[in-house]
Backbone of each chain as ProteinMPNN parsed JSONL, in Angstrom:
{"seq_chain_A": "MRYAILLLGAPYSHQASHSALRFAHALIARGHALQAVFFYHDGVHNAARLAAPPQDERHLTDEWIALHAEHGTSLEVCIAAALRRGLVDEREAVRHGKSGHSLEAPFELTGLGQLIDLGQRCDRLITFAP", "coords_chain_A": {"N_chain_A": [[-0.106, -13.435, 21.473], [3.311, -12.54, 20.717], [4.166, -10.825, 17.851], [6.236, -10.307, 14.956], [7.063, -8.57, 11.957], [8.729, -9.089, 8.917], [9.617, -7.15, 6.286], [10.241, -7.147, 2.903], [9.663, -6.119, 0.447], [9.333, -3.474, -1.987], [7.317, -0.49, -1.732], [4.437, 0.053, -3.764], [5.551, -1.266, -5.924], [5.396, -3.968, -5.564], [3.139, -6.402, -4.103], [3.747, -6.84, -1.506], [3.955, -4.885, 0.661], [1.297, -4.071, 1.015], [0.124, -6.535, 1.631], [1.452, -7.073, 4.018], [0.614, -4.964, 5.679], [-2.126, -5.474, 5.82], [-2.086, -7.949, 7.079], [-0.919, -7.158, 9.471], [-2.898, -5.535, 10.686], [-4.885, -7.436, 10.967], [-3.797, -9.307, 12.772], [-3.546, -7.799, 15.054], [-6.199, -7.219, 15.51], [-7.031, -9.697, 16.319], [-6.114, -9.79, 18.841], [-3.419, -10.052, 19.313], [0.009, -8.877, 19.791], [1.834, -6.602, 17.885], [5.075, -6.364, 17.759], [7.18, -5.28, 16.243], [8.013, -3.971, 12.993], [10.276, -4.935, 10.625], [12.154, -3.442, 8.224], [13.658, -4.3, 5.27], [16.037, -4.97, 2.587], [14.551, -3.911, -0.519], [12.364, -3.148, 0.857], [12.902, -1.074, 2.577], [12.18, 1.286, 1.361], [9.617, 1.829, 2.124], [9.823, 3.518, 4.229], [10.21, 6.063, 3.366], [10.404, 9.424, 3.909], [9.691, 11.507, 2.216], [7.754, 10.582, 0.554], [5.021, 10.998, -1.61], [2.295, 10.083, -2.549], [-0.524, 10.082, -4.906], [-3.555, 11.69, -3.77], [-5.824, 10.082, -3.768], [-4.876, 7.598, -3.433], [-3.54, 4.919, -1.418], [-1.485, 5.882, 1.304], [1.287, 4.534, 2.044], [3.551, 4.869, 3.725], [2.561, 6.642, 5.663], [0.627, 4.979, 6.721], [2.1, 3.046, 8.045], [3.229, 4.663, 9.984], [0.933, 5.374, 11.377], [0.282, 2.921, 12.447], [2.321, 2.602, 14.272], [1.716, 4.78, 15.961], [-0.791, 4.091, 16.965], [-0.569, 1.537, 18.015], [1.912, 1.146, 19.077], [3.879, -0.193, 17.699], [7.209, -0.815, 16.818], [9.215, 0.647, 14.261], [11.546, -0.54, 12.379], [14.426, -0.016, 10.515], [16.685, -1.429, 8.294], [19.939, -0.366, 8.438], [22.097, -0.65, 6.657], [20.879, -1.468, 4.277], [19.292, 0.744, 3.858], [20.932, 3.091, 3.679], [22.41, 2.726, 1.318], [20.41, 3.017, -0.5], [19.676, 5.614, -0.399], [18.201, 6.401, 1.782], [18.274, 8.184, 4.523], [18.638, 9.263, 7.884], [18.571, 12.316, 9.896], [20.962, 12.419, 11.317], [22.675, 10.629, 9.965], [22.709, 11.902, 7.532], [24.152, 14.221, 8.042], [26.54, 13.05, 8.762], [27.349, 11.922, 6.355], [27.568, 14.1, 4.75], [25.288, 15.077, 3.404], [22.648, 17.112, 2.026], [20.047, 16.962, 2.902], [17.55, 15.045, 4.718], [15.922, 11.841, 4.474], [14.474, 10.157, 5.964], [12.767, 9.728, 8.991], [11.833, 9.799, 12.522], [8.806, 8.077, 13.371], [10.282, 5.962, 12.306], [13.24, 4.055, 12.59], [16.721, 3.822, 12.118], [18.519, 0.851, 12.132], [20.399, -2.116, 13.028], [21.156, -5.382, 11.543], [21.347, -7.129, 13.63], [19.282, -6.504, 15.252], [17.147, -7.625, 13.93], [17.662, -10.351, 14.277], [17.397, -10.431, 17.006], [14.661, -9.838, 17.233], [13.593, -12.124, 16.097], [14.21, -13.948, 18.063], [12.957, -12.912, 20.308], [10.258, -12.676, 19.714], [7.148, -14.501, 19.335], [6.269, -15.185, 16.861], [7.502, -14.703, 13.592], [6.901, -13.192, 10.631], [7.411, -13.248, 7.174], [7.2, -10.952, 4.507], [7.559, -10.81, 1.178], [8.8, -9.566, -2.027]], "CA_chain_A": [[1.28, -13.741, 21.102], [4.119, -11.42, 20.197], [4.472, -11.002, 16.436], [7.063, -9.335, 14.241], [6.956, -8.7, 10.497], [9.904, -8.735, 8.104], [9.096, -6.692, 4.999], [11.339, -7.066, 1.936], [9.189, -5.602, -0.842], [9.187, -2.023, -2.132], [5.932, -0.05, -1.891], [3.955, 0.414, -5.11], [6.132, -2.146, -6.939], [4.929, -5.326, -5.281], [2.01, -6.437, -3.174], [4.237, -7.186, -0.16], [3.62, -3.882, 1.678], [-0.149, -4.164, 1.253], [-0.129, -7.801, 2.328], [1.978, -6.962, 5.377], [-0.277, -4.071, 6.437], [-3.385, -6.193, 6.043], [-1.801, -8.969, 8.097], [-0.648, -6.454, 10.734], [-4.172, -5.137, 11.301], [-5.636, -8.647, 11.321], [-3.248, -9.962, 13.971], [-3.881, -6.927, 16.184], [-7.638, -7.415, 15.742], [-7.204, -10.98, 17.019], [-5.64, -9.66, 20.225], [-1.966, -10.214, 19.417], [0.792, -7.642, 19.808], [2.848, -6.493, 16.831], [6.202, -5.705, 18.406], [7.999, -4.486, 15.319], [8.146, -4.285, 11.573], [11.661, -4.729, 10.216], [12.199, -3.138, 6.791], [14.948, -4.784, 4.785], [16.109, -4.964, 1.122], [13.788, -2.782, -1.06], [11.329, -2.782, 1.83], [13.265, 0.178, 3.265], [11.518, 2.428, 0.724], [8.38, 2.11, 2.867], [10.102, 4.515, 5.264], [10.597, 7.33, 2.728], [9.737, 10.601, 4.483], [9.237, 12.418, 1.167], [6.765, 9.923, -0.306], [3.825, 11.822, -1.796], [1.424, 9.433, -3.535], [-1.763, 10.824, -5.173], [-4.422, 11.696, -2.588], [-6.828, 9.018, -3.792], [-4.197, 6.316, -3.257], [-3.094, 4.674, -0.046], [-0.176, 6.413, 1.652], [1.801, 3.408, 2.835], [4.44, 5.358, 4.791], [1.7, 7.162, 6.727], [-0.084, 3.869, 7.363], [3.047, 2.455, 9.013], [3.347, 5.617, 11.096], [-0.306, 5.242, 12.159], [0.392, 1.653, 13.189], [3.189, 2.908, 15.417], [1.021, 5.694, 16.873], [-1.955, 3.473, 17.605], [-0.301, 0.245, 18.649], [3.256, 1.107, 19.647], [4.768, -1.043, 16.906], [8.413, -0.101, 16.409], [9.451, 0.583, 12.818], [12.994, -0.644, 12.335], [14.897, -0.015, 9.132], [18.077, -1.884, 8.211], [20.749, 0.807, 8.082], [22.933, -0.94, 5.489], [19.999, -1.464, 3.107], [18.729, 2.09, 3.708], [21.928, 4.084, 3.254], [22.789, 2.57, -0.098], [19.254, 3.396, -1.329], [19.393, 7.04, -0.223], [17.319, 6.657, 2.923], [19.154, 8.577, 5.633], [18.034, 10.173, 8.873], [19.301, 13.579, 10.012], [22.317, 12.167, 11.81], [23.458, 10.015, 8.892], [22.855, 12.918, 6.479], [25.274, 15.061, 8.457], [27.752, 12.229, 8.743], [27.744, 11.659, 4.97], [27.625, 15.37, 4.025], [24.107, 15.246, 2.543], [21.963, 18.366, 2.349], [18.725, 16.724, 3.487], [17.324, 13.669, 5.189], [14.777, 11.225, 3.814], [13.877, 9.224, 6.912], [12.692, 10.333, 10.328], [11.05, 9.069, 13.506], [9.131, 6.947, 14.235], [11.177, 4.972, 11.707], [14.588, 4.16, 13.161], [17.769, 3.041, 11.462], [19.05, -0.119, 13.075], [21.217, -3.131, 12.373], [20.592, -6.718, 11.362], [21.298, -7.771, 14.944], [17.934, -6.241, 15.766], [16.257, -8.624, 13.311], [17.937, -11.609, 14.99], [16.796, -10.252, 18.329], [13.207, -9.956, 17.072], [13.315, -13.536, 15.86], [14.313, -14.669, 19.342], [12.078, -12.297, 21.303], [8.843, -12.781, 19.343], [6.641, -15.862, 19.155], [6.089, -15.42, 15.432], [8.109, -13.739, 12.661], [6.302, -13.484, 9.325], [8.118, -12.525, 6.112], [6.464, -10.549, 3.304], [8.615, -10.581, 0.19], [8.274, -9.192, -3.347]], "C_chain_A": [[1.997, -12.476, 20.637], [4.512, -11.726, 18.751], [5.494, -9.954, 15.985], [6.907, -9.613, 12.744], [8.268, -8.289, 9.861], [9.382, -8.383, 6.712], [10.245, -6.424, 4.027], [10.941, -6.374, 0.629], [9.024, -4.091, -0.852], [7.719, -1.651, -2.276], [5.65, 0.289, -3.338], [4.604, -0.392, -6.229], [5.585, -3.553, -6.804], [3.801, -5.271, -4.26], [2.464, -6.569, -1.718], [3.822, -6.189, 0.928], [2.136, -3.936, 2.031], [-0.477, -5.431, 2.033], [0.289, -7.703, 3.785], [1.084, -6.079, 6.244], [-1.592, -4.772, 6.782], [-3.209, -7.233, 7.145], [-1.588, -8.311, 9.46], [-1.959, -6.098, 11.439], [-4.976, -6.363, 11.743], [-5.113, -9.285, 12.598], [-3.554, -9.127, 15.218], [-5.364, -7.102, 16.543], [-7.912, -8.723, 16.472], [-6.593, -10.956, 18.421], [-4.151, -9.881, 20.412], [-1.274, -8.854, 19.453], [1.795, -7.675, 18.659], [4.009, -5.675, 17.383], [6.945, -4.775, 17.447], [7.771, -4.912, 13.874], [9.594, -3.979, 11.227], [11.684, -4.58, 8.7], [13.599, -3.44, 6.27], [14.888, -4.865, 3.255], [15.321, -3.745, 0.594], [12.638, -2.36, -0.149], [11.634, -1.49, 2.558], [12.573, 1.398, 2.641], [10.172, 2.765, 1.368], [8.565, 3.244, 3.867], [10.381, 5.9, 4.682], [9.756, 8.503, 3.234], [9.086, 11.475, 3.417], [8.196, 11.795, 0.242], [5.5, 10.771, -0.387], [2.932, 11.2, -2.877], [0.171, 10.277, -3.773], [-2.746, 10.661, -4.004], [-5.462, 10.581, -2.577], [-6.19, 7.623, -3.731], [-3.768, 6.143, -1.814], [-1.692, 5.241, 0.149], [0.47, 5.409, 2.612], [2.697, 3.871, 3.984], [3.607, 5.855, 5.978], [0.953, 6.038, 7.449], [0.818, 3.146, 8.363], [3.179, 3.354, 10.237], [2.109, 5.516, 12.002], [-0.275, 3.975, 13.008], [1.248, 1.846, 14.441], [2.434, 3.746, 16.45], [-0.081, 4.985, 17.654], [-1.609, 2.222, 18.407], [1.125, 0.104, 19.186], [4.228, 0.196, 18.915], [6.036, -0.264, 16.537], [8.694, -0.371, 14.932], [10.954, 0.636, 12.592], [13.476, -0.83, 10.901], [16.367, -0.436, 9.113], [18.957, -0.747, 7.678], [21.583, 0.565, 6.822], [22.106, -0.917, 4.208], [19.507, -0.044, 2.818], [19.738, 3.066, 3.117], [22.266, 3.951, 1.774], [21.626, 2.9, -1.034], [18.847, 4.857, -1.104], [18.401, 7.343, 0.882], [18.185, 6.913, 4.146], [18.382, 9.459, 6.611], [18.954, 11.395, 9.019], [20.762, 13.338, 10.392], [23.223, 11.595, 10.722], [23.69, 11.011, 7.754], [24.049, 13.82, 6.788], [26.581, 14.291, 8.305], [28.275, 12.0, 7.318], [27.748, 12.937, 4.117], [26.476, 15.573, 3.06], [23.314, 16.474, 2.997], [20.565, 18.157, 2.953], [18.6, 15.302, 3.992], [16.015, 13.144, 4.632], [14.057, 10.244, 4.726], [13.861, 9.884, 8.276], [11.834, 9.472, 11.25], [9.572, 9.11, 13.092], [9.94, 5.833, 13.581], [12.559, 5.139, 12.329], [15.561, 3.27, 12.409], [18.4, 2.115, 12.495], [19.795, -1.203, 12.309], [20.522, -4.477, 12.274], [20.488, -7.488, 12.678], [19.926, -7.627, 15.57], [16.924, -7.235, 15.203], [16.427, -9.979, 14.006], [17.25, -11.576, 16.353], [15.278, -10.415, 18.269], [12.795, -11.413, 16.889], [13.331, -14.347, 17.14], [13.253, -14.202, 20.335], [10.598, -12.536, 20.998], [8.443, -14.242, 19.144], [6.531, -16.207, 17.677], [6.775, -14.303, 14.642], [7.632, -14.1, 11.257], [6.969, -12.598, 8.265], [7.181, -12.204, 4.944], [7.482, -10.075, 2.274], [8.008, -10.196, -1.155], [7.937, -10.42, -4.197]], "O_chain_A": [[1.378, -11.494, 20.227], [5.117, -12.76, 18.468], [5.593, -8.869, 16.557], [6.653, -10.743, 12.329], [8.851, -7.266, 10.221], [8.777, -9.218, 6.04], [11.11, -5.588, 4.287], [11.8, -6.078, -0.202], [8.625, -3.496, 0.149], [6.949, -2.402, -2.873], [6.532, 0.762, -4.055], [4.237, -0.214, -7.39], [5.343, -4.241, -7.796], [3.545, -4.238, -3.641], [1.655, -6.425, -0.801], [3.383, -6.6, 2.003], [1.765, -3.855, 3.202], [-1.261, -5.4, 2.981], [-0.411, -8.179, 4.678], [0.825, -6.401, 7.403], [-2.094, -4.666, 7.901], [-4.059, -7.382, 8.023], [-2.023, -8.841, 10.483], [-2.11, -6.33, 12.639], [-5.66, -6.331, 12.766], [-5.899, -9.754, 13.421], [-3.79, -9.67, 16.297], [-5.733, -7.13, 17.717], [-8.918, -8.844, 17.169], [-6.557, -11.978, 19.105], [-3.665, -9.899, 21.542], [-1.886, -7.82, 19.184], [2.517, -8.657, 18.483], [3.936, -4.449, 17.463], [7.289, -3.644, 17.791], [7.393, -6.047, 13.584], [10.084, -2.885, 11.505], [11.28, -5.49, 7.977], [14.591, -2.906, 6.765], [13.798, -4.833, 2.684], [15.402, -2.665, 1.179], [12.013, -1.323, -0.373], [10.727, -0.863, 3.105], [12.398, 2.42, 3.304], [9.648, 3.863, 1.178], [7.593, 3.86, 4.303], [10.749, 6.816, 5.419], [8.547, 8.557, 3.01], [8.061, 12.109, 3.667], [7.797, 12.411, -0.747], [4.97, 11.209, 0.634], [2.829, 11.729, -3.984], [-0.171, 11.109, -2.932], [-2.764, 9.627, -3.337], [-5.931, 10.175, -1.513], [-6.855, 6.609, -3.944], [-3.647, 7.12, -1.075], [-0.825, 5.105, -0.715], [0.231, 5.433, 3.82], [2.618, 3.333, 5.088], [3.895, 5.541, 7.133], [0.681, 6.136, 8.646], [0.352, 2.687, 9.406], [3.235, 2.88, 11.372], [2.217, 5.566, 13.227], [-0.747, 3.964, 14.145], [0.941, 1.328, 15.515], [2.494, 3.474, 17.649], [-0.282, 5.238, 18.842], [-2.294, 1.895, 19.376], [1.493, -0.955, 19.696], [5.283, -0.148, 19.449], [5.941, 0.838, 15.996], [8.446, -1.464, 14.423], [11.562, 1.706, 12.61], [12.987, -1.694, 10.173], [17.192, 0.131, 9.83], [18.724, -0.237, 6.582], [21.755, 1.473, 6.009], [22.558, -0.416, 3.179], [19.328, 0.325, 1.657], [19.432, 3.783, 2.164], [22.391, 4.95, 1.066], [21.832, 3.049, -2.238], [17.791, 5.286, -1.569], [17.82, 8.428, 0.916], [18.755, 5.991, 4.729], [17.574, 10.295, 6.206], [19.983, 11.491, 8.35], [21.672, 13.972, 9.856], [24.373, 12.007, 10.568], [24.728, 10.978, 7.093], [24.849, 14.139, 5.908], [27.578, 14.804, 7.795], [29.482, 11.896, 7.099], [27.912, 12.866, 2.899], [26.658, 16.178, 2.003], [23.306, 16.83, 4.175], [19.972, 19.107, 3.465], [19.452, 14.457, 3.718], [15.101, 13.919, 4.349], [13.121, 9.571, 4.293], [14.833, 10.527, 8.673], [11.186, 8.527, 10.801], [9.135, 10.104, 12.511], [10.256, 4.844, 14.243], [12.994, 6.265, 12.567], [15.263, 2.116, 12.103], [18.767, 2.542, 13.59], [19.815, -1.199, 11.078], [19.45, -4.688, 12.84], [19.654, -8.381, 12.824], [19.463, -8.494, 16.31], [15.979, -7.639, 15.882], [15.445, -10.665, 14.288], [16.62, -12.541, 16.786], [14.68, -11.047, 19.14], [11.797, -11.873, 17.444], [12.575, -15.305, 17.296], [12.717, -14.998, 21.106], [9.776, -12.594, 21.913], [9.272, -15.097, 18.832], [6.679, -17.365, 17.284], [6.65, -13.123, 14.971], [7.925, -15.185, 10.755], [7.079, -11.383, 8.425], [6.46, -13.075, 4.457], [8.172, -9.075, 2.471], [6.833, -10.465, -1.404], [7.484, -10.279, -5.333]]}, "seq_chain_B": "MLLHVLNRAPTTSRVYQQALAMMGEEDRLLLVEDGVQGALPQMVRHFSEVHGRLFALREDLASRGLLGRCDASVQVVDVDGFVHLTEQAERTVSWY", "coords_chain_B": {"N_chain_B": [[4.613, -28.443, 13.428], [4.836, -26.636, 10.466], [3.996, -23.574, 8.807], [3.861, -22.919, 5.448], [4.246, -20.292, 3.165], [3.306, -19.22, 0.041], [3.892, -17.072, -2.659], [3.944, -17.11, -5.402], [2.826, -18.042, -8.675], [2.441, -21.345, -10.104], [2.866, -21.269, -12.819], [4.597, -19.186, -13.331], [6.841, -19.379, -11.759], [9.195, -21.675, -10.411], [9.5, -22.015, -7.767], [7.654, -23.142, -6.146], [8.127, -25.834, -6.242], [10.409, -26.159, -4.718], [9.391, -25.394, -2.261], [7.506, -27.435, -1.803], [9.231, -29.611, -1.689], [10.55, -29.163, 0.672], [8.658, -29.423, 2.598], [7.262, -30.781, 5.566], [5.459, -33.713, 6.751], [3.205, -32.944, 8.139], [3.007, -30.311, 7.644], [1.591, -27.21, 6.431], [0.353, -25.495, 3.512], [-0.017, -22.262, 2.378], [-1.484, -20.364, -0.115], [-0.848, -17.226, -1.456], [-1.269, -13.815, -2.711], [-0.128, -13.656, -6.092], [0.178, -16.321, -6.01], [-2.22, -17.591, -5.496], [-3.298, -18.463, -7.833], [-2.571, -21.045, -8.134], [-4.534, -22.494, -6.904], [-6.556, -22.963, -8.62], [-8.674, -25.206, -10.511], [-7.366, -26.26, -12.797], [-4.708, -26.022, -12.124], [-4.186, -27.117, -9.694], [-3.192, -29.638, -9.531], [-0.44, -29.545, -9.337], [-0.033, -29.407, -6.681], [-0.71, -31.793, -5.526], [0.51, -33.478, -3.665], [0.191, -32.282, -1.213], [-2.413, -32.511, -0.561], [-5.389, -31.654, 1.068], [-4.034, -30.14, 2.856], [-3.783, -27.708, 1.828], [-4.189, -24.274, 1.37], [-5.833, -21.19, 0.468], [-5.722, -17.661, 0.092], [-8.462, -15.678, 0.702], [-8.888, -12.858, 0.178], [-6.97, -12.273, -1.751], [-7.727, -13.943, -3.798], [-10.189, -12.789, -4.381], [-9.434, -10.213, -5.268], [-8.383, -10.821, -7.666], [-10.431, -11.727, -9.141], [-11.073, -14.393, -8.802], [-12.507, -15.676, -6.904], [-14.553, -18.303, -5.796], [-13.817, -19.88, -7.83], [-11.988, -21.75, -7.177], [-10.429, -24.999, -6.803], [-12.246, -27.698, -5.339], [-10.87, -29.0, -3.352], [-9.294, -27.214, -2.073], [-8.796, -25.184, 0.777], [-10.316, -22.24, 1.534], [-9.301, -19.305, 3.105], [-9.733, -16.295, 4.997], [-7.946, -13.19, 5.806], [-7.934, -13.152, 8.541], [-8.089, -15.851, 9.035], [-5.601, -16.531, 8.046], [-3.916, -15.391, 9.992], [-4.714, -17.035, 12.08], [-3.756, -19.509, 11.154], [-1.023, -19.026, 11.389], [-0.828, -18.878, 14.113], [-1.257, -21.493, 14.881], [0.862, -22.823, 13.754], [4.248, -23.717, 14.389], [6.339, -22.244, 13.27], [6.703, -19.923, 10.532], [7.276, -20.112, 7.076], [8.295, -18.284, 4.325], [7.959, -18.398, 0.826], [9.263, -17.22, -2.221]], "CA_chain_B": [[3.991, -28.157, 12.137], [5.206, -25.326, 9.922], [3.156, -23.006, 7.762], [4.62, -22.395, 4.31], [3.443, -19.284, 2.455], [3.834, -19.124, -1.329], [3.248, -15.953, -3.37], [4.199, -17.226, -6.851], [2.017, -19.032, -9.375], [3.244, -22.418, -10.701], [3.161, -20.961, -14.221], [5.61, -18.139, -13.458], [8.023, -19.663, -10.952], [9.293, -23.06, -9.94], [9.813, -22.018, -6.341], [6.687, -24.012, -5.459], [8.731, -27.168, -6.138], [11.299, -26.115, -3.541], [8.53, -25.363, -1.07], [6.953, -28.78, -1.605], [10.328, -30.513, -1.318], [10.966, -28.891, 2.053], [7.531, -29.532, 3.523], [7.083, -31.983, 6.377], [4.194, -34.423, 6.519], [2.079, -32.249, 8.777], [3.066, -28.898, 7.283], [0.518, -26.677, 5.603], [0.778, -24.544, 2.489], [-0.994, -21.2, 2.108], [-1.227, -19.626, -1.355], [-1.222, -15.813, -1.326], [-0.93, -12.952, -3.844], [-0.293, -14.381, -7.36], [0.208, -17.755, -5.692], [-3.575, -18.166, -5.434], [-3.628, -19.12, -9.11], [-2.337, -22.485, -7.946], [-5.736, -23.112, -6.332], [-7.537, -23.191, -9.681], [-8.779, -26.639, -10.831], [-6.387, -26.668, -13.809], [-3.348, -25.873, -11.574], [-4.054, -27.686, -8.36], [-2.44, -30.905, -9.632], [0.94, -29.293, -8.898], [0.021, -29.479, -5.218], [-1.421, -33.008, -5.118], [1.142, -34.117, -2.493], [-0.244, -31.652, 0.044], [-3.878, -32.588, -0.573], [-5.978, -31.524, 2.408], [-3.229, -29.187, 3.646], [-3.589, -26.573, 0.92], [-5.084, -23.153, 1.672], [-5.665, -20.014, -0.407], [-6.18, -16.447, 0.777], [-9.701, -15.173, 0.095], [-8.776, -11.482, -0.33], [-6.168, -12.268, -2.976], [-8.584, -14.552, -4.824], [-11.214, -11.807, -4.744], [-8.866, -9.095, -6.025], [-8.045, -11.324, -9.002], [-11.653, -12.232, -9.766], [-11.009, -15.853, -8.802], [-13.294, -16.229, -5.805], [-15.569, -19.233, -6.284], [-13.265, -20.669, -8.941], [-10.976, -22.666, -6.647], [-10.714, -26.418, -6.725], [-12.978, -28.023, -4.101], [-9.945, -29.543, -2.343], [-8.548, -26.109, -1.454], [-9.521, -24.5, 1.841], [-10.197, -20.781, 1.384], [-9.312, -18.595, 4.393], [-9.496, -14.851, 4.893], [-6.696, -12.799, 6.473], [-8.091, -13.593, 9.928], [-7.71, -17.263, 8.994], [-4.149, -16.524, 7.837], [-3.326, -15.202, 11.318], [-5.013, -18.26, 12.829], [-2.809, -20.54, 10.704], [0.307, -18.729, 11.957], [-0.904, -19.196, 15.548], [-1.185, -22.944, 15.042], [2.152, -23.316, 13.277], [5.429, -23.372, 15.192], [7.056, -21.19, 12.537], [6.171, -19.681, 9.185], [8.328, -19.984, 6.065], [7.777, -17.652, 3.105], [8.643, -18.765, -0.435], [9.0, -16.147, -3.182]], "C_chain_B": [[4.372, -26.735, 11.695], [4.154, -24.887, 8.897], [4.073, -22.455, 6.678], [3.702, -21.444, 3.536], [4.086, -19.052, 1.091], [3.124, -18.009, -2.082], [3.514, -15.964, -4.881], [3.299, -18.307, -7.46], [2.916, -20.103, -9.995], [3.638, -22.117, -12.139], [4.293, -19.938, -14.375], [6.888, -18.433, -12.684], [8.013, -21.12, -10.487], [9.553, -23.149, -8.443], [8.842, -22.912, -5.567], [7.263, -25.424, -5.284], [9.68, -27.248, -4.944], [10.489, -26.138, -2.253], [8.013, -26.77, -0.771], [8.031, -29.754, -1.127], [10.726, -30.356, 0.145], [9.853, -29.13, 3.065], [7.5, -30.863, 4.262], [5.68, -32.543, 6.201], [2.974, -33.711, 7.093], [1.967, -30.798, 8.322], [1.903, -28.498, 6.375], [1.07, -25.656, 4.614], [-0.347, -23.541, 2.228], [-0.578, -20.441, 0.852], [-1.728, -18.198, -1.184], [-0.794, -15.063, -2.59], [-1.101, -13.738, -5.153], [-0.265, -15.901, -7.162], [-1.161, -18.4, -5.702], [-3.997, -18.818, -6.752], [-3.451, -20.628, -9.034], [-3.543, -23.223, -7.405], [-6.789, -23.424, -7.388], [-7.528, -24.679, -10.082], [-7.708, -27.112, -11.828], [-4.945, -26.613, -13.308], [-3.112, -26.73, -10.35], [-3.302, -29.028, -8.373], [-0.991, -30.736, -9.18], [1.095, -29.501, -7.392], [-0.634, -30.749, -4.681], [-0.815, -33.644, -3.859], [0.781, -33.459, -1.166], [-1.78, -31.572, 0.09], [-4.418, -32.537, 0.861], [-5.233, -30.551, 3.298], [-2.942, -27.917, 2.838], [-4.66, -25.504, 1.171], [-4.844, -22.034, 0.657], [-6.327, -18.817, 0.268], [-7.342, -15.785, 0.017], [-9.529, -13.783, -0.533], [-8.002, -11.437, -1.642], [-6.89, -12.968, -4.126], [-9.58, -13.509, -5.324], [-10.641, -10.696, -5.62], [-8.461, -9.512, -7.434], [-9.251, -11.912, -9.723], [-11.746, -13.747, -9.757], [-11.823, -16.505, -7.681], [-14.391, -17.132, -6.374], [-15.072, -20.097, -7.428], [-12.224, -21.681, -8.487], [-11.407, -24.115, -6.774], [-11.344, -26.723, -5.355], [-12.055, -28.516, -2.991], [-9.197, -28.446, -1.587], [-9.402, -25.43, -0.383], [-9.253, -22.992, 1.728], [-10.308, -20.134, 2.764], [-9.13, -17.1, 4.145], [-8.26, -14.485, 5.726], [-6.733, -13.157, 7.965], [-7.692, -15.075, 10.042], [-6.211, -17.445, 8.789], [-3.452, -16.373, 9.199], [-3.518, -16.464, 12.149], [-4.041, -19.381, 12.45], [-1.418, -20.303, 11.293], [0.324, -19.003, 13.464], [-0.662, -20.693, 15.757], [0.178, -23.508, 14.66], [3.279, -22.841, 14.205], [6.172, -22.178, 14.589], [6.408, -21.046, 11.156], [7.346, -19.466, 8.229], [7.72, -19.387, 4.808], [8.623, -18.053, 1.91], [8.261, -17.745, -1.505], [10.039, -16.151, -4.291]], "O_chain_B": [[4.244, -25.775, 12.454], [3.523, -25.704, 8.226], [4.948, -21.633, 6.947], [2.536, -21.752, 3.285], [5.27, -18.727, 1.001], [1.895, -17.989, -2.144], [3.331, -14.95, -5.555], [3.046, -19.343, -6.846], [4.046, -19.801, -10.376], [4.633, -22.648, -12.632], [4.886, -19.84, -15.45], [7.915, -17.8, -12.928], [6.964, -21.701, -10.212], [9.799, -24.232, -7.913], [9.157, -23.382, -4.474], [6.944, -26.121, -4.321], [9.748, -28.265, -4.253], [10.848, -26.809, -1.285], [8.073, -27.236, 0.367], [7.781, -30.607, -0.276], [11.185, -31.307, 0.777], [10.089, -29.047, 4.27], [7.685, -31.927, 3.671], [4.823, -31.917, 5.577], [1.859, -33.86, 6.594], [0.963, -30.134, 8.58], [1.323, -29.318, 5.663], [2.109, -25.038, 4.846], [-1.473, -23.918, 1.902], [0.542, -19.936, 0.764], [-2.881, -17.976, -0.815], [-0.062, -15.593, -3.426], [-2.111, -14.421, -5.322], [-0.644, -16.66, -8.054], [-1.277, -19.61, -5.891], [-4.931, -19.619, -6.788], [-4.089, -21.385, -9.765], [-3.58, -24.453, -7.44], [-7.796, -24.07, -7.095], [-6.489, -25.334, -9.999], [-7.203, -28.229, -11.715], [-4.043, -27.103, -13.987], [-1.97, -27.034, -10.007], [-2.832, -29.488, -7.332], [-0.381, -31.687, -8.692], [2.194, -29.739, -6.891], [-1.062, -30.792, -3.528], [-1.528, -34.273, -3.077], [1.042, -34.026, -0.105], [-2.352, -30.673, 0.707], [-3.967, -33.271, 1.741], [-5.721, -30.174, 4.363], [-2.006, -27.17, 3.119], [-5.858, -25.786, 1.184], [-3.77, -21.95, 0.061], [-7.357, -18.948, 0.928], [-7.211, -15.393, -1.142], [-9.977, -13.556, -1.657], [-8.333, -10.661, -2.538], [-6.689, -12.625, -5.291], [-9.79, -13.361, -6.527], [-11.269, -10.279, -6.592], [-8.224, -8.665, -8.295], [-9.114, -12.52, -10.784], [-12.42, -14.332, -10.604], [-11.826, -17.726, -7.531], [-15.076, -16.758, -7.327], [-15.804, -20.943, -7.941], [-11.642, -22.39, -9.308], [-12.597, -24.42, -6.845], [-11.016, -26.089, -4.352], [-12.415, -28.456, -1.816], [-8.544, -28.716, -0.579], [-10.577, -25.139, -0.604], [-8.111, -22.542, 1.816], [-11.266, -20.371, 3.5], [-8.456, -16.696, 3.198], [-7.604, -15.364, 6.285], [-5.698, -13.429, 8.573], [-7.05, -15.489, 11.007], [-5.62, -18.397, 9.298], [-2.528, -17.12, 9.522], [-2.601, -16.909, 12.838], [-3.561, -20.113, 13.316], [-0.719, -21.25, 11.653], [1.371, -19.323, 14.026], [0.04, -21.102, 16.681], [0.598, -24.543, 15.178], [3.257, -21.726, 14.726], [6.572, -21.246, 15.287], [5.677, -21.919, 10.691], [8.286, -18.734, 8.536], [6.743, -19.915, 4.278], [9.852, -18.046, 1.974], [7.083, -17.436, -1.681], [9.981, -15.317, -5.195]]}, "name": "protein", "num_of_chains": 2, "seq": "MRYAILLLGAPYSHQASHSALRFAHALIARGHALQAVFFYHDGVHNAARLAAPPQDERHLTDEWIALHAEHGTSLEVCIAAALRRGLVDEREAVRHGKSGHSLEAPFELTGLGQLIDLGQRCDRLITFAPMLLHVLNRAPTTSRVYQQALAMMGEEDRLLLVEDGVQGALPQMVRHFSEVHGRLFALREDLASRGLLGRCDASVQVVDVDGFVHLTEQAERTVSWY"}
C-alpha cells in the first residue's frame, strides 16, 4: 500500500517524531511504500538544517534524510508553518532578506494543497501529533 | 472499520471521551505513547465500551516499564502490529 505520514510534533519536545520514524521503518519493512512525510505545525522543526544534537543522541533530521535517501520518501514541509518559525530555504531567505537559510533539500517547502493531494493519492495517511 | 489512535492517558486528558464518542461499533482503539497507561487494570474501566477492541503498543509499554502490567482484556501489539492494524482499517484517526 501507499502510505503517507503527517507529523505535527516538534523533535525533542514530544514523542511524535520518534513514533513516526518507528512507524515509517515498520511499514517499509512490511513491504509498503512511504510516499511522503508532511511536516506541519511544530513538526516543521524536524527539518532544521542547523540541528546539532549531542553525538550520543539520535539525530532526527538526519534520520529523515536517510529515509529519503534509502526509500525515496519525499519530505514536504508546510511553507506557512515553516516561515513563521524561522525555517527558510535559500530562495525564501533571499526573498525575505535573511542572511542565511535553515532548511535545504531533500526537505522541500510546499503548500497545504500537497497534504490534501497526499490524502487522496495514498491508501493510508497516519497522523503523529504532540 | 476505522482505527483510532490515542496518545493521552485518561488521567491527564479527557480527549479519550471524544474518541470513544466518535467510535463506530466495529472501530478499534490503539493506545500509544502516554496513552498506554489506559491499559492498566486500574484505568481500563474508562474503555469498557470498546472491550475486545482495545489495543496497546508494546514498545511504549516497555519504555514506561509497564510491559506485563496490562489488563488481560487489552491486546498488546508491537509496531509491526500497529502497521497491520492500519492495513485492516479503512482510515486512521489520531486523538491527542
